[in-house]
C-alpha positions in Angstrom: -32.5 -18.0 -38.0 -35.3 -16.4 -36.0 -35.8 -12.6 -35.5 -34.1 -12.5 -32.1 -31.0 -14.2 -33.4 -31.0 -11.8 -36.4 -31.0 -8.9 -33.9 -28.2 -10.4 -31.9 -26.2 -11.1 -34.9 -26.6 -7.5 -36.0 -25.4 -6.5 -32.6 -22.4 -8.8 -32.9 -21.5 -7.2 -36.2 -21.7 -3.7 -34.7 -19.8 -4.5 -31.5 -22.7 -4.0 -29.2 -23.9 -7.5 -28.4 -25.0 -8.2 -24.8 -25.9 -11.8 -25.4 -23.4 -13.5 -27.7 -24.3 -16.9 -26.5 -27.8 -16.3 -27.8 -26.6 -16.4 -31.4 -23.1 -17.7 -31.5 -21.9 -21.3 -31.0 -24.2 -24.4 -31.3 -27.9 -24.0 -31.2 -30.9 -26.3 -31.9 -32.5 -25.5 -35.2 -36.0 -23.9 -35.1 -37.5 -27.1 -36.4 -35.6 -29.1 -33.8 -34.1 -31.2 -36.6 -30.4 -31.0 -35.9 -28.1 -28.3 -34.7 -26.6 -25.2 -36.3 -23.3 -23.6 -35.6 -22.7 -19.9 -36.0 -19.2 -18.5 -35.8 -18.0 -14.9 -35.8 -14.4 -14.4 -36.8 -13.8 -10.8 -38.1 -11.7 -10.9 -41.3 -11.8 -14.6 -41.8 -12.2 -15.9 -45.4 -12.9 -19.6 -44.7 -13.6 -21.8 -41.6 -13.7 -25.6 -41.2 -15.1 -27.4 -38.2 -13.0 -30.2 -36.7 -13.3 -32.7 -33.9 -12.1 -31.2 -30.6 -9.3 -33.8 -30.2 -8.3 -34.7 -33.7 -8.2 -33.6 -37.3 -11.5 -35.2 -38.3 -13.5 -32.8 -40.4 -17.1 -32.2 -39.2 -17.9 -29.7 -42.0 -17.0 -26.6 -43.9 -18.8 -23.5 -42.9 -20.7 -21.1 -45.2 -19.6 -17.5 -45.1 -22.7 -15.4 -44.4 -21.2 -11.9 -44.4 -17.9 -10.6 -45.9 -17.1 -9.3 -42.4 -16.6 -12.8 -41.0 -19.9 -14.4 -40.0 -20.1 -18.1 -40.8 -22.8 -20.8 -40.5 -23.0 -24.5 -40.6 -26.1 -26.6 -40.6 -25.8 -30.1 -38.9 -29.2 -31.8 -39.6 -28.2 -35.2 -38.2 -26.6 -33.8 -35.1 -28.8 -33.9 -32.0 -26.4 -33.7 -29.1 -24.2 -30.7 -28.3 -20.5 -31.4 -28.8 -17.1 -29.6 -28.5 -15.1 -28.6 -31.6 -12.2 -26.8 -33.0 -12.1 -24.3 -35.9 -9.6 -24.1 -38.7 -9.7 -20.5 -39.7 -8.2 -19.0 -42.8 -7.3 -15.4 -43.2 -6.3 -15.4 -46.8 -3.4 -17.8 -47.1 -2.8 -17.8 -43.3 -4.5 -20.6 -41.4 -4.9 -20.9 -37.6 -6.6 -23.6 -35.5 -8.5 -22.3 -32.5 -11.1 -23.4 -30.0 -14.2 -21.3 -30.2 -15.0 -19.6 -26.9 -18.7 -19.6 -27.6 -19.0 -23.3 -27.1 -18.3 -22.7 -23.4 -21.3 -20.8 -22.1 -21.1 -19.3 -18.6 -22.9 -22.3 -17.2 -19.9 -24.3 -18.1 -18.1 -22.8 -15.1 -19.2 -22.0 -11.6 -17.6 -18.9 -10.1 -14.3 -19.9 -8.4 -14.9 -20.2 -4.7 -14.7 -16.9 -3.0 -16.3 -14.7 -0.4 -16.4 -10.9 -0.3 -12.9 -10.7 1.3 -11.2 -12.4 -1.7 -13.2 -11.3 -4.8 -9.9 -11.2 -6.7 -10.2 -15.0 -6.9 -13.2 -14.8 -9.1 -13.0 -11.4 -10.9 -10.5 -10.2 -13.4 -8.5 -12.6 -15.5 -8.6 -16.1 -14.0 -6.8 -19.1 -15.5 -9.2 -22.0 -15.9 -9.5 -25.3 -17.6 -12.7 -26.4 -19.4 -13.1 -30.1 -19.0 -14.0 -31.9 -22.2 -13.7 -35.5 -21.1 -11.6 -37.5 -18.7 -8.6 -37.1 -21.0 -8.9 -33.6 -22.3 -9.1 -30.1 -20.7 -9.0 -26.9 -22.7 -7.0 -24.3 -20.8 -7.5 -20.6 -21.1 -8.5 -17.5 -19.3 -11.9 -16.6 -17.9 -12.5 -12.9 -17.9 -15.0 -11.3 -15.5 -15.7 -7.6 -15.0 -18.4 -5.8 -13.1 -20.2 -3.2 -15.3 -23.9 -3.3 -14.6 -24.8 -0.2 -16.5 -23.1 -1.2 -19.7 -25.0 -2.0 -22.9 -22.2 -4.4 -24.0 -18.7 -5.4 -22.9 -15.9 -7.0 -25.0 -12.5 -8.3 -24.2 -9.9 -6.8 -26.5 -6.2 -7.6 -26.6 -3.2 -9.0 -28.5 -5.2 -12.2 -29.2 -7.8 -10.4 -31.3 -6.1 -7.4 -32.7 -7.8 -5.2 -30.2 -11.0 -5.6 -32.1 -14.0 -4.8 -29.9 -16.4 -6.9 -32.0 -14.3 -10.1 -31.8 -15.0 -11.3 -28.2 -18.3 -9.9 -26.8 -18.9 -11.0 -23.2 -22.2 -12.0 -21.6 -23.9 -11.2 -18.3 -26.3 -13.3 -16.4 -28.0 -10.3 -14.9 -25.8 -9.9 -11.8 -23.9 -7.0 -13.4 -20.8 -9.2 -14.1 -19.7 -9.8 -17.7 -17.9 -13.0 -18.3 -16.2 -14.9 -21.1 -13.8 -17.8 -21.2 -11.3 -17.6 -24.0 -9.3 -20.7 -24.7 -5.5 -20.6 -25.2 -5.1 -17.1 -23.7 -2.4 -17.8 -21.1 0.1 -15.9 -19.0 1.6 -12.6 -20.3 -1.2 -11.6 -22.7 -2.2 -7.9 -22.9 -5.8 -7.0 -22.7 -8.4 -4.4 -21.8 -12.2 -4.1 -21.7 -14.2 -2.3 -24.4 -17.4 -1.0 -22.9 -20.3 0.5 -24.6 -22.4 2.7 -22.3 -26.2 2.2 -22.0 -26.7 5.3 -24.2 -24.6 3.6 -27.0 -21.4 5.7 -26.4 -18.2 3.7 -26.9 -16.0 4.4 -23.9 -12.2 4.5 -23.9 -10.7 1.0 -23.3 -10.6 0.3 -19.6 -7.9 -1.4 -17.6 -9.2 -4.4 -15.7 -9.9 -3.3 -12.1 -8.6 -6.6 -10.9 -5.6 -6.8 -13.2 -2.5 -8.2 -11.4 -0.2 -6.5 -13.9 -0.5 -3.3 -15.9 1.9 -1.8 -18.4 3.2 1.7 -18.2 2.5 4.6 -20.5 1.4 4.7 -23.3 -0.6 1.5 -23.4 -1.7 1.0 -19.7 -2.7 -2.4 -20.9 -3.7 -5.1 -18.4 -1.6 -8.2 -18.6 -2.6 -11.8 -17.6 -0.5 -12.9 -14.8 -0.4 -16.6 -14.0 3.3 -17.6 -13.6 3.4 -17.9 -9.8 7.0 -18.9 -10.0 8.1 -17.7 -6.6 8.4 -20.4 -3.9 8.0 -18.7 -0.5 10.8 -19.4 2.0 9.5 -17.3 4.9 7.4 -19.9 6.8 9.5 -19.2 9.9 8.2 -15.6 9.7 4.6 -16.2 8.6 4.1 -18.9 11.2 5.9 -17.2 14.1 4.1 -16.9 17.4 1.6 -14.1 17.6 3.0 -11.2 19.5 1.7 -8.0 21.2 3.0 -5.4 18.8 2.4 -2.6 21.3 5.1 -3.9 23.6 7.6 -4.6 20.9 10.1 -2.2 19.3 8.9 -0.8 16.0 11.4 1.3 14.1 10.1 1.9 10.6 12.2 2.8 7.6 9.9 4.5 5.1 11.2 4.4 1.5 10.3 5.1 -2.1 11.7 2.2 -4.0 12.4 4.1 -7.2 14.7 6.7 -5.6 16.3 5.0 -2.6 19.4 4.2 -4.6 19.9 4.4 -8.4 22.4 3.0 -10.9 25.0 5.1 -12.7 22.5 5.8 -15.6 19.9 7.0 -13.1 17.8 3.9 -13.6 16.1 2.7 -10.4 17.0 -0.6 -8.9 14.8 -3.6 -9.7 13.0 -5.6 -7.1 15.7 -8.3 -7.4 18.6 -5.7 -7.1 16.9 -4.3 -4.0 17.2 -7.8 -2.4 21.0 -7.4 -2.7 21.2 -3.8 -1.6 18.2 -2.8 0.5 17.8 -5.9 2.7 21.4 -5.9 4.1 21.3 -2.2 4.6 18.1 -2.2 6.6 19.3 -5.2 8.6 22.6 -3.5 9.4 20.9 -0.3 10.4 18.7 -2.2 12.8 15.3 -1.2 11.6 12.5 -3.6 12.4 10.1 -2.6 9.6 10.2 -1.1 6.2 7.3 0.9 4.9 7.0 1.2 1.1 5.4 4.2 -0.5 2.6 2.8 -2.7 3.7 0.0 -5.0 0.2 -0.5 -6.5 0.3 0.6 -10.2 0.1 4.3 -11.0 0.3 6.2 -14.2 2.1 9.4 -13.1 5.6 9.1 -11.6 5.1 12.4 -9.8 2.3 11.1 -7.7 4.8 8.7 -5.9 2.1 6.1 -6.2 -0.6 8.0 -4.3 -2.8 8.3 -7.5 -3.2 4.6 -8.2 -4.9 3.0 -11.2 -4.5 -0.7 -10.6 -4.9 -1.6 -6.9 -4.2 -5.3 -7.6 -1.1 -4.7 -9.7 2.4 -4.3 -8.4 4.0 -1.5 -10.3 5.9 -2.8 -13.2 8.5 -0.1 -13.0 10.8 -2.3 -11.0 9.9 -5.8 -12.1 7.3 -8.5 -12.0 4.9 -9.5 -9.2 6.9 -12.6 -8.6 10.1 -10.5 -8.2 8.4 -8.3 -5.7 7.3 -11.4 -3.8 11.0 -12.4 -3.7 11.9 -9.0 -2.2 9.2 -9.3 0.5 10.4 -12.9 1.2 14.0 -11.7 1.6 13.0 -9.0 4.0 11.1 -11.6 6.1 14.0 -14.0 6.1 16.0 -11.1 7.5 13.3 -10.6 10.2 12.1 -7.3 8.7 8.3 -6.6 8.6 6.9 -5.1 5.4 4.3 -2.3 5.5 2.8 -0.9 2.3 1.1 2.4 1.9 -2.5 1.7 0.7 -4.7 4.3 -0.9 -8.5 3.8 -0.6 -9.2 7.5 -0.1 -9.3 8.5 -3.7 -8.5 7.5 -7.3 -7.5 9.5 -10.4 -9.9 10.2 -13.3 -7.5 8.8 -16.0 -9.6 7.5 -18.9 -8.3 3.9 -18.6 -9.2 3.7 -14.9 -12.3 3.4 -12.8 -13.8 6.8 -13.5 -17.3 6.6 -15.1 -16.3 3.0 -15.6 -19.3 1.6 -17.5 -20.8 5.0 -18.5 -22.1 5.5 -15.0 -20.6 6.3 -11.6 -20.0 2.7 -10.5 -17.0 3.4 -8.2 -17.3 7.1 -7.4 -20.0 9.1 -5.6 -22.3 10.5 -8.3 -22.6 13.9 -6.6 -19.3 15.8 -7.1 -19.8 17.3 -3.7 -19.0 13.9 -2.3 -17.3 12.2 -5.3 -14.7 14.8 -6.3 -11.6 15.6 -4.2 -10.8 19.3 -4.9 -7.4 19.3 -3.2 -6.1 16.4 -5.2 -8.2 16.7 -8.4 -9.3 13.1 -8.0 -12.4 11.0 -7.4 -13.7 9.5 -4.2 -14.9 5.9 -3.8 -18.6 5.5 -3.0 -18.3 3.7 0.3 -22.1 3.3 0.3 -21.9 0.7 -2.5 -21.4 -2.9 -1.5 -19.4 -3.8 -4.6 -17.0 -0.9 -3.9 -16.5 -1.9 -0.3 -15.9 -5.5 -1.4 -13.5 -4.4 -4.1 -11.4 -2.5 -1.6 -11.5 -5.0 1.3 -10.7 -7.8 -1.1 -7.7 -5.8 -2.3 -6.4 -5.4 1.3 -6.7 -9.1 1.8 -5.0 -9.8 -1.6 -1.8 -8.0 -0.4 -1.8 -9.8 2.9 -2.4 -13.2 1.5 -0.7 -13.2 -1.9 2.3 -11.1 -1.1 2.7 -11.7 2.7 2.5 -8.0 3.5 2.6 -7.5 7.2 0.9 -4.1 7.6 -1.2 -1.6 5.7 -0.7 2.1 6.3 -3.9 3.7 5.1 -3.3 7.0 3.5 -5.4 10.2 4.0 -7.9 8.7 6.4 -9.1 12.2 7.5 -10.2 12.9 4.0 -12.5 9.8 4.2 -14.0 10.6 7.6 -15.1 14.1 6.9 -17.6 15.1 4.2 -16.3 18.7 4.3 -12.6 17.8 4.1 -10.9 20.5 2.0 -14.2 22.0 1.1 -15.8 25.4 1.6 -19.3 26.0 2.8 -21.8 24.9 0.2 -19.3 22.6 -1.4 -20.3 19.5 0.6 -23.4 17.5 1.5 -24.1 16.9 5.2 -24.9 13.4 6.4 -28.5 12.3 7.5 -28.0 13.9 10.9 -26.8 17.2 9.4 -23.1 16.6 10.4 -19.9 16.3 8.5 -19.0 12.7 9.3 -19.1 10.2 6.4 -20.9 7.3 8.0 -20.3 5.1 5.0 -16.6 5.6 5.1 -16.5 5.0 8.8 -18.4 1.7 8.4 -16.0 0.7 5.6 -12.9 1.4 7.8 -14.4 -0.6 10.6 -15.1 -3.5 8.4 -11.7 -3.3 6.8 -10.0 -3.5 10.2 -12.2 -6.3 11.5 -11.5 -8.3 8.4 -7.7 -7.8 8.7 -7.5 -8.6 12.4 -9.9 -11.5 12.4 -8.3 -13.3 9.5 -4.6 -12.2 9.8 -3.7 -11.8 13.5 0.0 -11.3 12.7 -0.8 -8.3 10.5 -1.8 -4.8 11.4 -3.1 -1.5 10.1 -1.9 2.1 10.6 -4.0 5.2 9.9 -2.5 8.4 8.6 -5.2 10.6 10.3 -4.5 14.2 11.0 -7.4 15.3 13.1 -8.7 14.6 16.6 -11.3 12.1 15.4 -11.9 9.9 18.5 -10.9 6.2 18.7 -9.0 5.8 15.5 -6.9 3.0 17.0 -9.5 1.8 19.4 -11.3 -1.6 18.7 -14.6 -1.4 16.9 -16.4 -3.0 19.9 -15.4 0.1 21.8 -16.9 2.3 19.0 -13.4 2.9 17.5 -12.3 2.6 13.9 -10.3 -0.5 14.7 -6.9 0.6 13.4 -3.8 -0.9 15.1 -1.9 2.4 15.1 -2.3 6.0 14.2 0.3 8.5 13.0 0.9 11.2 15.6 0.7 14.3 13.4 0.4 16.6 16.4 3.7 15.4 17.8 5.3 15.8 14.4 4.1 19.3 13.7 4.8 20.6 17.2 8.3 19.1 17.5 9.4 20.2 14.1 8.2 23.7 14.7 10.2 23.7 17.9 13.4 22.3 16.5 13.5 24.8 13.6 13.8 27.7 16.1 17.1 29.2 17.2 18.0 27.7 20.6 17.9 31.2 22.1 14.2 31.3 21.5 13.3 27.8 22.5 12.8 28.6 26.1 9.6 30.4 25.1 8.2 27.3 23.3 8.9 24.4 25.8 5.2 23.4 25.6 5.6 22.4 21.9 7.7 19.5 23.2 5.8 18.6 26.3 2.2 18.9 25.1 2.4 15.6 23.2 2.4 13.8 26.6 -1.0 15.2 27.4 -2.5 12.9 24.8 0.2 10.4 24.2 -1.9 7.4 25.2 -5.2 8.5 23.7 -4.3 6.5 20.6 -1.7 3.8 19.7 0.7 6.3 18.1 3.5 6.1 15.6 5.9 9.1 15.6 6.4 9.9 11.9 9.1 11.9 10.3 7.8 11.0 6.8 8.4 11.9 3.2 5.8 14.7 3.4 8.2 16.6 5.7 11.1 16.7 3.2 9.5 17.8 -0.1 7.7 20.8 -1.6 10.0 23.4 -0.2 10.0 22.1 3.3 13.7 21.3 3.1 15.4 18.1 4.3 15.7 17.4 8.0 19.2 18.8 8.3 18.1 21.9 6.4 15.5 22.6 9.0 18.1 22.8 11.8 19.4 26.3 12.8 23.0 27.3 13.4 26.4 26.6 11.9 27.2 23.2 10.5 28.2 21.7 13.8 25.0 23.0 15.5 22.8 21.8 12.7 24.1 18.2 13.1 24.0 18.5 16.9 20.4 19.7 16.7 19.5 16.8 14.4 21.2 14.3 16.7 19.4 15.4 19.8 16.1 15.6 18.0 16.5 12.1 16.6 17.3 10.8 20.0 14.3 12.7 21.5 12.0 10.8 19.1 13.5 7.4 20.2 13.1 8.3 23.9 9.5 9.6 23.5 6.7 7.0 23.8 5.4 5.8 20.5 6.6 3.7 17.6 9.2 5.3 15.3 9.2 6.1 11.6 11.9 7.8 9.6 11.9 8.5 5.9 14.9 7.3 3.9 17.8 9.7 4.0 16.9 11.1 7.5 19.2 8.4 8.9 22.3 10.0 7.4 21.1 13.6 7.1 20.3 13.8 3.4 21.2 17.3 2.3 18.9 18.1 -0.5 15.1 17.8 -0.5 13.9 14.4 -1.6 13.1 14.0 -5.3 11.5 10.9 -6.8 13.6 11.5 -9.9 17.0 10.8 -8.4 18.8 8.7 -5.8 19.5 9.7 -2.3 22.9 11.4 -1.9 24.8 8.4 -0.7 28.2 10.1 -1.4 27.5 12.3 1.7 28.6 9.4 3.8 32.1 10.3 2.8 31.6 13.4 5.1 32.2 12.8 8.8 29.0 14.6 9.9 26.8 12.5 7.8 28.6 9.3 8.7 28.1 10.3 12.4 24.4 10.8 11.9 24.1 7.4 10.3 26.0 5.7 13.1 23.8 7.5 15.6 20.6 6.3 13.8 22.0 2.7 13.8 22.8 2.7 17.5 19.5 4.3 18.5 17.8 1.4 16.7 19.9 -1.0 18.7 19.3 0.8 21.9 15.5 0.8 21.3 15.6 -3.0 20.6 17.8 -3.8 23.6 16.3 -1.7 26.3 12.9 -2.9 27.3 12.4 0.3 29.3 12.0 2.1 25.9 9.6 -0.4 24.4 6.4 0.2 26.5 5.2 2.8 24.1 1.4 2.6 24.6 0.8 2.7 28.4 1.2 5.4 30.9 3.0 2.9 33.1 6.0 3.3 30.8 6.6 7.0 31.3 7.0 9.5 34.1 8.1 13.1 34.0 11.1 14.2 36.1 11.3 17.7 34.7 9.2 19.3 31.9 9.3 22.9 33.0 13.0 23.9 32.9 12.3 26.1 29.9 15.1 28.5 30.9 17.6 25.7 30.0 15.4 24.0 27.4 16.0 20.7 29.1 13.6 17.8 29.5 14.1 14.9 31.8 11.8 11.8 32.1 11.7 8.2 33.1 11.0 5.3 30.7 9.9 2.1 32.4 9.6 -1.6 31.5 6.4 -3.5 32.0 6.1 -5.6 35.2 9.7 -4.9 36.0 11.7 -2.4 38.1 13.9 -1.9 35.0 13.9 1.7 33.9 16.0 4.5 32.3 16.3 8.2 32.4 16.2 10.4 29.2 17.7 13.9 29.3 17.6 16.2 26.3 19.4 19.6 26.2 18.1 21.7 23.3 20.6 24.6 23.8 24.3 24.7 23.0 25.0 25.5 26.7 26.4 22.6 28.7 25.3 21.9 32.3 28.0 20.7 34.6 26.0 20.3 37.8 22.5 19.4 36.6 20.6 17.7 39.4 17.6 15.5 38.7 15.5 13.3 41.0 15.6 9.6 40.2 13.0 6.9 41.0 15.4 4.6 42.8 18.6 4.6 44.8 21.5 2.8 43.2 23.6 3.4 40.1 22.7 4.9 36.7 24.9 4.3 33.7 25.1 6.5 30.6 24.3 4.0 27.8 23.7 6.6 25.1 25.1 10.1 24.5 24.4 11.9 21.3 27.4 14.1 21.9 29.9 11.4 21.5 32.8 11.9 19.2 31.8 8.9 17.1 28.7 10.8 16.1 30.8 13.9 15.5 29.6 15.5 18.7 31.8 17.6 21.0 32.7 14.7 23.3 32.1 17.0 26.1 31.9 14.3 28.8 35.3 13.0 27.7 36.9 16.4 28.0 35.3 16.7 31.4 37.1 13.6 32.4 34.1 11.2 32.2 34.0 8.0 30.2 31.2 7.6 27.5 29.6 4.9 29.8 30.0 6.9 33.0 28.1 5.7 36.0 26.3 8.0 38.5 25.4 6.9 42.0 22.2 8.2 43.4 22.5 10.4 46.5 20.0 10.8 49.3 19.3 14.3 48.2 15.7 15.3 47.5 15.0 16.7 44.0 11.9 16.8 41.8 9.8 15.2 44.5 12.1 12.2 44.8 14.1 11.1 47.8 17.2 10.4 45.7 18.9 12.3 42.9 22.0 12.4 40.7 24.0 15.4 39.6 24.7 15.0 35.9 27.0 16.6 33.4 24.8 17.4 30.3 26.7 18.2 27.1 25.5 21.0 24.7 22.7 20.1 22.3 22.7 16.6 23.4 20.5 13.6 24.5 21.5 11.2 27.2 19.9 7.9 28.3 20.9 6.5 31.7 20.1 2.9 32.5 19.4 2.0 36.1 21.8 -0.8 37.2 20.2 -1.4 40.6 
């Protein structure tokens, strides 16, 4: 055995070998007279070599070291061949297929391009063809760690011994090894030795499709693919213009939506039976799931992910999650998932300092460390990081049929000085605070999604006035389909918290949103962030006695549905959840035994139906769909405006009264002569309102006939009875 092989063998014995195929497996003897076989099986006491497809003995190996190195000289063998090993560990004997007879040249990388790297990295099930009648099945592991001195696969199959299965790299930074007979459901990690010789904590596979919970955080091979999709009618439906379709999103945290008697969360399969019919009955068009990629800390709600390719195992398997998505699609419900490329935690099993160097994060902490969240920031200037993230987005769309990605914390990606003081950040090449690399990444992400998956969409949670977030990239935008309207949310919540007697001084907080309503393709969010951390639930924000609290919530909810923009409500808002949301417990479903809460749920359900049935409410992203009637009646805290259908005379009038004072003779101008029918009234008795119109002798669907009386610059007008703390929608009948 030559000097180089001796050096490599020494590296194998010390778990630091970077070229195991240089010394293990079959090699031509130095004198070119025959072959030699070198096998490393830590702890083995004897090894025999057998034919690959039968029990014929080729030879018994000589033990070279007591640690488990064996050698066999085959002087008459000139051609390389495949073989099996009968390995003895004392009185226990196992038959295995040696992985080091399958060099990396045995396989070509599974076909992929940068948008689906997940098909070639991580743990991939493969078969090594021996001849026309025999294929050896196993798992081909591949991990990118270009700065590592050595990388090994450790797992249940080798006693987590880092010396047992060293991997090899062909110089492209990717370490690979095919291990026969490692199949579905096997736990593993990577043992990486840094270039300076430091042995790093075991790393979870960045491409792992399943990861265990604390304390192991082990990756798990995941090849079952049992789920047979039944949603072809959904995934092959005609491509629609989402901007002109109703979008009412039910945002939820799967682990706390509803729990069992023992406070255990529902599984993915149990959610099929409970969540799907509930969302359908309530009339929502979309669900948005707080992050379901794997995360180690429950209290992060998924926003500190370690395992972007793994469905969280808290609620079941990946195949069971697919079944939930499938069931939602069969119920004609779109599925949005929160996706977190803005940061990642520094947990020792994750991506931080992955191979002893900053492979995934920016090296400079002024760019690579997020002070607000105590987490790391992806280096968007590295091609392999961008490919990793974009491949992940594609993975969820293709493998799990996800319809939309809501991208978390976009503002923190766009700005180099986000949440930083002077001197704590590094300006860009032009001296500014925009992260050009993150901007390029986001554009490429959106181009990839929309080019390859035209039925899917992206949504940005972006809290600043960064221009063109939801404009196409060819117009110098970021290319998102939608943007959360945080300005509307903040202003309207500040308004509704105020006592009605003070609201007349703050009318602009409700009307200002229409100044910029069409600058972006907006979603109006009342999200989980607004009902935690001491902010109180939606009903707790409302002023007044119990009746006024619920009346305020009803008119505010209706105002959101009447306002241009898609709608998003966090779970519990629909029935006026009383306590702040906690990820550790169920929503308070027992509140539905109380009339007020039942009334709010009924109102939410019927607003969803109204939104879906009235085309005048659906033109959310064009100024052609909106016209003010009255925005300046601050004395009465009343707003009146028209919502219009596209290419149609169809329209309706929204009136909101944010005081407890009814108006018996409230005249408003109307766009057309004819009749206007009340099709929604938040003050109705079925919602636990005062039923003011009923007591005034009017039916709930009362019809007003326009008079030739000028008002608000219109030639015709109607005189309306407006209940206290109420919202009305009047449909034009012609």
